[in-house]
C-alpha positions as CSV (number, residue, x, y, z in Angstrom):
1,M,0.1,0.1,-0.2
2,K,3.0,2.1,0.7
3,K,4.1,2.3,-2.5
4,L,1.2,2.6,-4.0
5,I,0.5,5.9,-2.3
6,L,4.3,6.8,-3.1
7,R,3.8,5.8,-6.8
8,L,0.7,8.2,-7.4
9,I,2.6,11.1,-5.7
10,R,5.2,10.5,-8.2
11,G,2.3,10.8,-10.7
12,Y,1.4,13.7,-9.5
13,Q,4.7,15.4,-9.3
14,K,4.9,14.4,-13.3
15,T,1.2,15.5,-14.3
16,K,1.3,19.4,-15.3
17,I,-2.7,20.0,-15.3
18,F,-2.8,20.4,-11.6
19,R,0.3,23.6,-12.3
20,S,-2.2,24.8,-15.3
21,S,-3.0,28.6,-15.5
22,F,-6.5,27.3,-14.9
23,L,-5.7,26.8,-11.3
24,K,-3.4,30.1,-11.3
25,S,-6.8,32.2,-12.7
26,L,-9.4,30.2,-11.0
27,F,-7.2,30.7,-7.2
28,L,-6.0,34.1,-8.6
29,T,-2.6,33.7,-7.6
30,D,0.2,31.3,-8.3
31,A,-0.5,27.8,-8.2
32,S,3.1,26.8,-6.5
33,C,3.9,25.8,-3.9
34,R,5.3,28.1,-1.4
35,F,8.0,25.5,0.2
36,N,10.9,23.7,0.0
37,P,10.8,21.2,-0.3
38,T,7.5,21.0,-2.4
39,C,4.1,19.8,-0.2
40,S,4.1,16.8,-2.5
41,E,7.8,16.1,-2.0
42,Y,7.9,16.4,2.0
43,T,4.7,14.1,2.1
44,Y,6.5,11.6,-0.1
45,R,9.5,11.8,2.4
46,A,7.2,11.7,5.3
47,I,5.8,8.6,4.4
48,E,8.8,6.9,3.3
49,K,10.5,7.7,6.6
50,Y,7.3,8.1,8.9
51,G,4.6,5.2,7.2
52,I,1.2,6.0,5.5
53,A,-0.5,7.3,9.0
54,K,1.7,9.6,10.1
55,G,3.3,10.6,7.0
56,T,-0.1,11.6,5.8
57,L,-1.0,13.6,8.8
58,L,2.1,15.5,7.8
59,G,1.8,16.2,4.1
60,L,-1.8,17.5,5.1
61,K,-0.9,19.7,7.9
62,R,1.6,21.0,5.7
63,I,-0.7,21.3,2.7
64,I,-3.0,23.0,4.9
65,R,0.1,25.8,6.0
66,C,0.6,26.3,1.9
67,H,-1.7,29.1,1.3
68,P,-0.9,33.1,-0.9
69,W,-1.0,34.8,2.9
70,N,1.7,32.6,4.1
71,K,5.5,33.2,3.3
72,G,6.7,29.6,3.0
73,G,10.5,29.1,2.7
74,Y,12.3,26.0,3.9
75,D,10.2,23.5,6.3
76,P,12.1,20.0,6.3
77,I,10.3,17.0,7.9
78,P,10.8,16.7,11.2
């Protein structure tokens, strides 16, 4: 199950539709992640390190913080 989730994240990272100009116009802002590593990479690494449950929770917390009003920056996995 863990490998499947990690493959899905990699698939998401390789597609461009999620970072399209449609999303940019919909949210009136740049659709890119404000953090380094990106939210998807952060979630991928968290799941690798902590497993599905804790890794997914960490990833969701990170995604919630990723919005236009957060300045972002470097945010490593704990």
